[in-house]
C-alpha positions in Angstrom: -30.2 -7.9 23.6 -27.2 -9.4 21.5 -23.9 -7.2 21.0 -25.0 -7.5 17.6 -28.1 -6.1 17.9 -27.1 -3.3 20.5 -24.1 -2.4 17.9 -27.2 -2.1 15.0 -29.2 0.4 17.4 -25.9 2.6 18.5 -24.9 2.3 14.4 -28.4 3.9 13.2 -28.8 6.4 16.0 -25.1 8.0 14.9 -26.1 7.7 11.7 -29.2 9.5 12.1 -28.1 11.7 14.4 -25.2 12.5 12.0 -27.3 13.0 9.0 -29.8 15.5 10.8 -26.8 17.6 12.5 -25.1 17.5 8.5 -28.0 17.7 6.6 -26.8 15.0 4.3 -29.0 11.6 3.4 -28.7 8.8 6.0 -26.2 6.6 3.3 -23.6 9.3 2.8 -23.5 9.1 6.7 -23.5 5.8 6.4 -20.5 5.3 3.4 -18.4 7.9 5.5 -18.4 6.0 8.7 -17.9 2.7 7.2 -15.1 3.2 4.9 -13.0 5.1 7.2 -13.2 1.1 9.0 -11.9 0.1 5.4 -8.9 2.2 5.3 -7.6 1.5 8.5 -8.5 -2.2 8.0 -6.6 -1.8 4.9 -8.9 -3.2 2.8 -8.8 0.3 0.8 -6.0 2.9 0.8 -8.3 5.5 0.6 -12.6 6.3 -0.6 -13.7 8.9 -1.9 -17.3 9.1 -2.5 -18.6 9.3 -5.9 -22.2 8.5 -6.4 -24.1 7.7 -9.3 -27.3 6.1 -10.2 -28.9 5.9 -13.6 -30.8 3.6 -15.4 -33.5 0.7 -14.4 -33.6 -2.9 -14.4 -31.2 -4.6 -16.1 -29.6 -1.6 -17.4 -29.4 0.4 -14.3 -25.6 1.6 -13.2 -24.9 2.6 -9.6 -21.8 3.4 -7.5 -21.2 4.7 -4.3 -17.4 5.7 -4.2 -13.6 4.4 -5.6 -10.5 3.9 -3.9 -8.3 6.4 -5.6 -5.9 6.5 -8.0 -4.8 2.5 -9.0 -1.5 3.8 -9.7 -0.8 4.8 -5.8 -2.3 1.1 -4.7 0.1 -0.9 -6.7 -2.4 -1.5 -10.0 -5.3 -1.9 -7.4 -8.7 -0.5 -8.4 -11.6 -0.4 -5.9 -15.4 0.2 -6.2 -17.4 0.5 -3.5 -21.6 -0.1 -3.4 -23.7 0.4 -0.6 -26.4 -1.6 0.9 -27.9 0.4 3.2 -31.5 -0.2 4.9 -32.8 2.5 7.4 -34.6 -0.1 9.6 -34.9 -0.9 13.4 -34.5 -4.7 13.4 -31.2 -6.0 11.8 -32.2 -7.4 7.9 -30.1 -10.5 6.5 -29.0 -11.2 3.1 -27.6 -14.4 1.1 -25.6 -14.9 -1.5 -28.5 -15.0 -3.9 -29.2 -11.5 -2.9 -25.4 -10.2 -4.3 -26.2 -9.9 -7.8 -28.9 -7.5 -7.8 -26.5 -5.4 -5.7 -23.0 -5.8 -7.2 -24.4 -6.1 -11.1 -25.0 -2.2 -11.4 -21.6 -1.5 -10.2 -20.3 -4.0 -12.6 -22.1 -2.6 -15.5 -21.2 1.1 -14.4 -17.4 -0.3 -14.3 -17.4 -1.8 -18.4 -19.5 1.5 -19.2 -17.2 3.9 -17.4 -14.2 2.2 -19.7 -15.5 3.7 -22.5 -15.2 7.4 -23.5 -18.6 7.4 -25.1 -20.4 7.0 -22.0 -18.0 9.3 -20.3 -18.1 12.2 -22.9 -22.2 12.2 -22.2 -22.0 13.3 -18.8 -21.2 16.5 -17.4 -17.2 17.1 -16.7 -18.2 18.1 -12.6 -20.2 14.7 -12.1 -18.8 12.3 -9.6 -19.1 9.3 -12.7 -17.2 11.3 -15.4 -14.3 11.7 -13.1 -14.0 8.0 -12.0 -15.0 7.0 -15.6 -12.1 9.5 -16.6 -9.6 7.9 -14.5 -10.9 4.3 -15.4 -9.9 5.4 -19.0 -6.8 6.8 -18.2 -4.9 4.4 -15.8 -6.7 1.1 -17.0 -4.1 -0.7 -18.6 -1.7 -0.3 -15.3 -4.2 -1.7 -13.6 -3.3 -5.2 -12.2 -6.9 -6.1 -9.9 -10.1 -4.7 -9.8 -11.8 -5.2 -5.9 -15.3 -4.8 -5.9 -16.5 -3.9 -2.5 -20.3 -4.5 -1.3 -21.1 -2.0 2.5 -23.9 -3.4 4.3 -25.7 -2.2 7.6 -27.5 -5.9 6.9 -25.9 -9.4 8.0 -24.7 -11.4 5.4 -25.5 -15.3 6.0 -23.1 -16.3 3.4 -19.4 -17.5 3.9 -17.7 -15.7 0.7 -14.7 -13.5 0.9 -12.7 -12.3 -1.9 -14.2 -14.0 -4.3 -13.1 -14.1 -8.0 -16.0 -13.0 -10.5 -14.4 -13.1 -13.8 -11.7 -11.3 -16.0 -11.9 -7.8 -18.1 -9.0 -8.3 -20.5 -7.3 -10.7 -18.2 -7.4 -8.0 -15.2 -9.4 -10.2 -12.7 -12.1 -9.2 -10.8 -13.2 -9.7 -7.1 -15.8 -8.8 -4.8 -16.4 -9.2 -1.1 -18.8 -8.2 1.4 -18.2 -6.1 4.6 -21.7 -6.5 6.4 -23.1 -5.6 9.9 -21.1 -8.6 11.7 -17.6 -7.6 10.0 -17.7 -4.1 10.9 -19.0 -4.7 14.7 -16.1 -6.8 15.0 -13.6 -4.5 13.7 -15.1 -2.2 15.9 -14.8 -4.5 19.1 -11.5 -6.0 18.5 -9.6 -4.8 15.2 -10.3 -7.8 13.5 -12.5 -8.0 10.6 -12.2 -11.5 9.0 -11.2 -14.7 9.8 -8.5 -16.6 10.8 -6.5 -16.0 7.2 -4.8 -19.8 6.7 -1.9 -20.1 4.0 -2.4 -23.9 3.2 1.0 -24.0 1.5 0.1 -28.0 1.0 -2.9 -27.8 -0.6 -2.6 -24.6 -2.2 0.3 -23.0 -3.4 2.4 -26.1 -4.6 3.4 -28.1 -1.5 5.0 -27.2 2.2 8.2 -24.9 2.1 11.2 -26.1 3.9 12.4 -24.3 6.7 15.0 -24.3 9.1 13.9 -24.0 13.1 16.2 -21.0 14.6 14.8 -21.1 18.0 15.4 -23.6 20.9 13.0 -26.0 22.5 10.6 -24.0 25.2 12.1 -20.9 24.0 9.6 -17.8 24.4 9.2 -17.3 21.0 9.4 -19.9 18.1 11.2 -18.7 14.9 12.3 -20.2 11.6 14.1 -19.6 8.6 12.8 -20.1 5.3 13.5 -19.6 1.5 10.4 -18.9 -0.8 10.1 -19.3 -4.4 9.1 -15.6 -6.0 6.3 -17.8 -7.4 4.6 -18.9 -4.2 5.1 -15.5 -2.7 3.6 -13.5 -5.7 0.6 -16.2 -5.6 -0.1 -15.7 -2.4 0.2 -11.7 -2.3 -2.5 -12.5 -5.1 -5.0 -13.9 -3.0 -4.6 -11.7 0.0 -3.1 -8.4 -1.1 -2.8 -6.0 1.7 -3.8 -8.4 4.6 -0.5 -9.6 4.5 1.2 -6.3 5.5 0.7 -4.8 8.6 -1.4 -1.9 7.7 0.9 1.0 9.8 4.1 -0.3 8.2 2.4 -1.0 4.8 1.0 2.6 4.9 4.0 4.0 6.3 6.2 2.8 3.6 3.9 4.1 0.7 3.4 7.2 1.8 7.7 7.4 1.8 8.2 5.6 -1.8 6.6 4.2 -4.8 8.0 -0.2 -5.2 11.2 0.2 -5.4 12.3 0.0 -9.3 16.0 -1.4 -8.4 13.9 -4.5 -7.3 11.9 -4.9 -10.4 15.1 -4.5 -13.0 17.0 -7.4 -10.9 13.8 -9.3 -11.3 13.7 -8.7 -14.8 17.2 -8.5 -15.7 19.2 -11.0 -13.3 16.4 -13.1 -11.7 19.4 -15.9 -10.7 20.4 -12.9 -8.5 17.5 -11.5 -6.5 18.4 -13.9 -3.6 22.0 -12.5 -2.9 20.5 -9.1 -3.3 17.6 -8.8 -1.1 17.6 -8.3 2.6 14.5 -10.7 2.8 11.2 -10.6 4.6 10.8 -10.4 8.4 7.1 -11.9 9.4 5.2 -13.0 11.8 2.2 -15.4 12.6 -0.4 -16.5 14.8 0.5 -20.2 14.5 2.6 -23.0 12.1 2.0 -26.3 10.8 5.3 -28.3 10.5 5.6 -31.7 8.9 8.3 -33.8 8.1 9.7 -35.0 4.9 12.1 -36.6 3.4 14.1 -33.2 2.8 14.0 -32.5 6.8 11.5 -30.0 8.3 8.9 -28.3 6.4 6.0 -25.7 6.8 2.5 -26.6 5.6 0.4 -23.5 6.6 0.7 -20.6 8.1 -2.1 -18.6 10.5 -2.1 -15.1 9.9 1.0 -14.3 8.1 2.2 -10.6 8.5 4.8 -9.3 6.5 6.3 -6.4 8.9 9.5 -5.7 7.0 9.1 -6.2 3.3 6.5 -4.6 1.7 8.2 -3.5 -1.0 10.1 -6.5 -2.2 6.8 -8.6 -2.0 4.7 -5.6 -4.1 7.4 -6.2 -7.0 7.5 -9.7 -6.8 3.6 -9.8 -7.1 4.1 -7.6 -10.0 6.4 -9.5 -11.9 3.3 -11.7 -12.2 1.8 -9.3 -15.1 5.7 -8.3 -16.7 7.6 -10.7 -15.8 5.9 -14.0 -15.3 9.0 -16.2 -17.1 11.4 -14.7 -14.7 9.7 -15.4 -11.3 10.7 -19.2 -11.5 14.1 -18.4 -11.0 13.7 -15.6 -8.2 13.6 -16.9 -4.6 13.7 -14.7 -1.5 14.9 -15.6 2.6 11.7 -15.0 5.2 12.4 -14.6 8.7 9.3 -15.9 10.7 8.5 -15.5 14.0 5.4 -17.2 15.7 3.8 -14.8 18.5 0.6 -15.5 20.5 -1.8 -12.9 19.9 -1.7 -12.0 23.6 1.9 -10.5 23.1 1.3 -8.9 19.7 1.0 -5.3 20.8 4.1 -5.9 22.4 6.5 -7.7 20.1 5.3 -6.8 16.6 6.5 -3.4 17.1 9.8 -4.1 17.8 10.4 -6.5 15.0 9.1 -4.1 12.9 11.4 -1.6 14.2 14.6 -3.4 14.3 14.1 -4.9 10.7 13.0 -1.4 9.0 16.5 -0.1 9.7 17.1 -0.2 5.5 13.9 2.6 5.4 15.0 3.8 8.4 11.1 3.6 9.9 10.5 3.7 13.5 8.2 1.6 13.1 6.8 1.2 16.8 5.5 5.1 16.3 3.0 3.5 14.5 1.7 1.0 17.0 -1.1 2.4 19.6 1.4 1.0 22.4 3.7 4.2 21.6 4.4 6.7 24.7 2.9 9.3 22.8 -0.9 7.5 22.1 -0.5 6.6 25.9 0.1 9.6 27.0 -2.9 10.5 24.7 -5.3 8.3 25.9 -3.9 9.1 29.7 -5.3 12.9 29.0 -8.3 11.8 27.2 -9.4 10.0 30.6 -8.3 12.3 33.2 -8.8 15.9 31.7 -11.9 17.6 32.1 -13.8 20.5 29.6 -16.2 22.8 31.5 -20.1 22.0 29.9 -21.0 24.2 26.9 -23.4 26.4 27.4 -27.1 25.1 28.2 -25.6 22.0 28.8 -25.6 20.9 32.7 -22.8 18.3 32.9 -18.7 18.6 32.3 -17.2 16.2 30.1 -14.3 14.4 28.7 -13.4 13.7 25.1 -12.4 10.1 24.9 -9.1 8.7 22.7 -9.2 5.5 21.1 -5.8 4.5 20.8 -6.6 1.2 19.7 -9.7 -0.2 17.9 -12.5 -1.6 20.1 -11.4 0.6 23.6 -14.7 2.6 23.8 -16.9 0.2 22.9 -15.8 -2.4 24.9 -15.3 0.0 27.7 -18.8 0.7 27.8 -20.1 -2.9 27.3 -18.7 -4.0 30.3 -20.7 -1.3 32.7 -24.4 -1.8 34.0 -27.2 0.4 32.2 -26.8 2.3 35.2 -23.3 2.5 34.6 -23.2 3.0 30.8 -25.8 6.0 31.6 -22.9 7.9 33.5 -20.4 7.1 31.0 -22.5 8.5 28.0 -22.6 11.6 30.1 -18.6 11.8 30.8 -17.6 10.6 27.4 -20.3 12.0 25.2 -20.3 9.7 21.7 -19.5 12.7 19.9 -16.2 13.0 21.7 -14.7 9.7 20.5 -11.9 10.5 18.5 -9.2 7.7 17.0 -5.4 7.9 15.9 -6.5 8.8 12.2 -8.5 11.5 13.3 -6.2 13.3 15.7 -3.7 13.0 12.6 -6.8 15.3 10.6 -6.9 17.6 13.1 -3.4 18.2 13.6 -2.5 18.1 9.7 -5.3 20.4 9.0 -4.6 22.9 11.0 -0.8 22.5 10.5 -1.6 23.5 6.6 -1.2 19.8 5.3 -5.2 19.9 3.6 -3.3 18.0 0.5 -1.8 15.4 3.0 -5.2 14.8 5.1 -6.9 14.5 1.1 -4.8 11.8 0.7 -6.6 9.5 3.1 -6.3 8.1 6.7 -4.1 5.6 6.6 -1.4 7.9 4.4 -1.9 11.5 6.5 -1.3 9.8 9.8 2.1 7.9 8.3 3.6 11.0 7.8 2.0 12.5 11.1 3.4 9.6 12.8 6.9 10.2 11.1 6.7 13.7 12.5 5.7 13.1 15.7 8.1 9.9 16.4 10.9 12.2 15.2 10.0 15.2 17.3 9.3 12.5 20.5 12.7 10.9 20.2 14.6 14.6 20.7 11.8 15.7 23.5 8.3 14.9 24.6 8.1 17.7 27.0 5.9 19.8 24.9 3.0 17.3 24.0 1.9 17.8 27.6 -2.1 18.8 28.9 -1.9 22.5 27.3 -1.0 20.6 24.1 -4.0 18.0 24.7 -6.4 20.9 25.2 -5.5 22.8 22.3 -5.6 19.3 20.0 -8.9 19.4 21.6 -10.2 23.0 20.6 -9.3 21.7 16.8 -10.9 18.4 17.1 -14.2 20.8 17.8 -13.4 23.3 14.5 -13.0 20.2 12.5 -16.2 18.5 13.8 -18.5 22.0 13.4 -17.0 22.3 10.0 -18.3 18.8 9.1 -21.8 19.6 10.1 -21.7 22.8 8.7 -20.2 22.8 5.5 -23.5 20.8 4.2 -26.0 23.1 4.9 -24.7 26.1 3.1 -26.3 27.0 -0.3 -23.0 26.6 -2.6 -22.5 23.3 -1.4 -23.5 21.0 -3.9 -22.6 17.5 -2.6 -19.3 15.9 -2.7 -15.7 16.6 -1.7 -16.8 17.4 2.1 -14.0 15.8 3.8 -11.4 17.9 1.4 -13.3 21.3 2.2 -13.4 20.8 5.8 -9.9 20.1 6.0 -8.9 22.8 3.2 -11.0 25.7 5.1 -9.6 24.8 8.7 -6.2 24.9 7.1 -7.0 28.4 5.6 -8.2 30.0 8.4 -5.1 28.8 10.6 -2.8 29.7 7.8 -4.7 33.5 7.9 -4.6 34.0 11.6 -0.6 33.5 11.8 1.4 36.0 11.8 4.3 37.5 13.6 2.5 38.9 16.1 -1.1 36.7 16.3 -2.3 33.5 16.1 -6.1 32.1 16.4 -7.2 32.0 19.8 -7.5 27.6 20.6 -7.5 28.2 24.1 -10.7 29.9 24.0 -12.2 27.6 22.1 -11.7 24.6 24.5 -12.3 26.5 27.6 -16.0 27.0 25.8 -15.9 23.5 24.3 -17.6 25.4 21.3 -16.8 27.5 17.9 -17.6 31.5 18.4 -20.2 32.7 15.8 -17.5 35.2 14.6 -14.8 32.2 13.8 -17.5 30.0 12.4 -18.4 32.8 10.1 -14.2 33.1 9.0 -14.5 29.1 8.5 -17.0 29.2 6.1 -15.7 32.1 4.0 -12.8 29.7 3.8 -15.1 26.8 3.2 -16.9 28.6 0.5 -13.3 29.4 -1.3 -11.9 26.0 -0.7 -15.0 24.5 -2.5 -14.4 27.0 -5.5 -10.5 25.7 -5.8 -11.6 22.1 -5.5 -14.3 21.7 -8.0 -12.5 24.3 -10.4 -9.0 22.7 -11.4 -6.4 23.7 -13.8 -7.0 22.7 -17.5 -6.4 19.2 -17.8 -6.7 18.0 -14.4 -10.6 16.2 -14.4 -10.5 14.6 -11.2 -11.6 16.8 -8.4 -10.6 14.1 -5.2 -7.3 13.4 -6.9 -6.4 17.5 -7.2 -7.3 18.1 -3.9 -4.7 15.8 -3.0 -1.9 17.9 -4.1 0.0 20.5 -2.9 -0.6 22.8 -5.8 -4.3 22.8 -4.7 -3.4 24.0 -1.4 -1.2 26.8 -2.5 -4.3 27.9 -5.1 -6.0 28.2 -1.8 -3.3 29.5 0.3 -2.6 32.5 -2.0 -5.7 33.9 -2.1 -7.0 37.3 -0.1 -10.0 36.2 1.8 -12.8 39.0 3.0 -13.3 37.9 6.4 -15.8 39.6 8.7 -14.5 42.5 10.9 -15.3 40.5 13.7 -12.4 38.0 12.8 -9.8 40.1 14.5 -11.6 38.9 18.0 -10.8 35.2 17.4 -7.3 35.9 17.4 -4.6 36.4 20.3 -0.9 37.4 21.0 1.9 34.9 20.2 3.6 36.3 23.1 0.2 35.2 25.3 0.3 31.3 23.8 3.9 31.6 24.5 3.4 32.6 28.5 0.5 30.2 28.6 2.5 27.5 27.3 5.7 29.0 30.1 2.8 29.0 33.1 1.5 25.1 32.2 5.0 23.5 32.3 5.7 25.5 35.5 2.3 24.3 36.9 3.3 21.2 36.2 7.0 20.8 37.6 5.4 22.2 40.7 2.5 19.4 41.0 5.6 16.4 40.0 7.7 18.1 42.7 4.8 17.9 45.1 4.0 14.2 44.3 7.8 13.0 44.1 8.2 15.0 47.8 4.9 12.7 48.9 6.1 9.4 47.4 9.7 9.8 49.2 8.7 11.1 52.8 5.6 7.6 52.6 8.3 5.5 51.7 10.1 5.9 54.7 13.7 6.9 55.5 14.5 3.0 56.4 13.3 2.2 52.5 15.7 5.0 51.3 18.8 3.3 53.6 18.2 0.2 51.7 18.1 1.5 48.0 21.6 3.7 48.9 22.8 0.5 50.6 22.3 -1.7 47.3 23.2 1.0 44.9 26.7 1.4 46.9 27.4 -2.3 46.9 26.5 -2.6 43.6 28.5 0.4 42.3 25.1 2.2 40.6 25.6 5.5 42.3 27.0 8.5 41.5 28.2 11.1 43.8 25.2 13.5 43.5 23.0 10.4 43.5 24.8 9.3 46.6 24.4 12.7 48.0 20.2 13.1 48.2 20.0 9.5 49.1 21.7 10.5 52.2 19.3 12.9 52.8 16.1 10.7 52.1 17.7 7.9 54.6 18.0 10.4 57.5 14.3 11.7 57.4 12.4 13.6 59.4 16.4 14.9 60.5 16.6 16.4 56.9 13.8 16.4 54.1 14.4 16.5 50.4 13.4 19.5 48.6 11.0 19.1 45.5 14.1 19.1 42.9 15.8 16.2 45.3 12.9 13.7 45.8 12.4 13.9 41.8 15.8 12.7 41.4 15.3 10.3 44.2 12.3 8.6 42.7 14.2 8.6 39.4 17.4 6.8 40.7 14.7 4.1 42.5 13.6 3.6 39.1 17.1 2.9 37.5 17.9 0.7 41.0 14.4 -1.1 40.1 15.5 -1.6 36.4 18.9 -2.4 37.2 18.2 -5.2 39.8 16.8 -3.9 43.0 14.2 -6.0 44.5 13.2 -4.2 47.6 10.9 -1.8 45.5 7.1 -2.1 46.7 5.5 -1.1 43.8 5.3 1.1 40.7 4.8 5.1 40.8 
């Protein structure tokens, strides 16, 4: 069986399982699963399901979802149509099969722009809301992206193909097929390499100054990029140019800088001296020699890690300041980073380049210590088997896309069975899942509703700031409580579609709102929700589930009955006013809801006990390590430290104890200090160290 066949088999099993468990159609489960990938890959900002189908033959209309308010994504209107085939075998389709799938979506777009079509629909229908959004925002739409999402394998080679224009607005289409999703799930890469051919497609090679010596670890260049070229490049590749995590952070923080746009319109010749320029990376560059010196002919996989607002503003000028663009120039610092070093180097470039926006860009990358620690917990913390099950299990945290599928794929069939028992597929979660769980419980359902990337950006900023102050709170108990929130979230996802009041749509919004409401109502000066009971049982109690569904019904009512003048319910759910409306309602929970609560003091005691246990364990481990290394080794550390003048009086005192073993044995506290000194000495050049601890 090929990797693609195995991927298809697992995907279909997951979709059927999700559809059966939640009582939804397989195509809806497919839409939810695959649009998560679209937002993570930067194809869309957010994806809201809005299914509508009507008409027959050449009059058929269809839409499965849209990408939120185009005013929040640089004027890009994204529309999604699904091509889902419930088959055991991989099906294929080619370029000739695309029009019958896309044309109903194109017809929907054309109809949706008319008030007659909109007004003939029921106001609560998804089609009405999408139509109303398109009519309201059309004057600000700069591009329409039609995305075909399929579980068949596409045998064409088209990507982001321009179809036509509607009122001078370009319309493009692209295909996300089975093979593309499989590539993304294995490696985080969903496309072929993006090669920007300056010489062939964008007016000629770019003059450059090499800013690194021959043989340097990394090549660097300084370039002056004409505004017209940068705008054209962004118009073609869009968000692919902007590293996904930093991009979503910047867009969550601020609108495109109005000052930049003003300079382009009024003083374009001053753009270069006023602007800080761009910092970018690439996999590879092709250089040529011209009469004027060195020039770059092409760049492979360009990523602008600082300068999202500058790039977006210059692109906007294509529409509202085209005549001024020839006078606009921007500097670019370009670093060539080999793919195998990207995770190490790119976050640092982003972190140091983004000081203007006070961005700690490293907070957003998978190698931040927070994510590494959660990954370590996920591989080691065992949860007791649920009632009725035989096997204990773990939750698999995928801090980088592809970890789960690749870890499993390297195993023999027998080992895979063991892996599946240890890490059930239903207990796989990602960085954006983690942010959804945490922010739902913390009372931010409006942020969660804005989409995985924007929610993660805000969550990452908070974690980055908190981690910088102290990482102590993110211990094993914090991780166990995170899993309790995951269990609540996933249970609600399954149960909401089964409720008699649920009419389809807005499931994701209802889930986060209901969870936030229960956590909010459970919290007082004396009591909070007992999440420790949930992770111990690995299940939501009947009493808590009833309370969650009471809150879910009320959340559904709030979301589907927006105030006068607000027509789009998905967009309404993204507003803090929507959360305030639910938060202020008094709900009639059953009497046994009290059994789901625990005293605040009990929660604090559990934290203190967990930290004391951790300190004891670390002390014992440190003492064991010190003894195993032996007195002679510690004597060398002490001698090197004295010669290099790297030791404080306290360091020297403790190392003397270690060097006098077994006559004197260091205490737990002294052993931990000795290990810390050892690591510090290693960083400062001590070579007698035998290995990492």
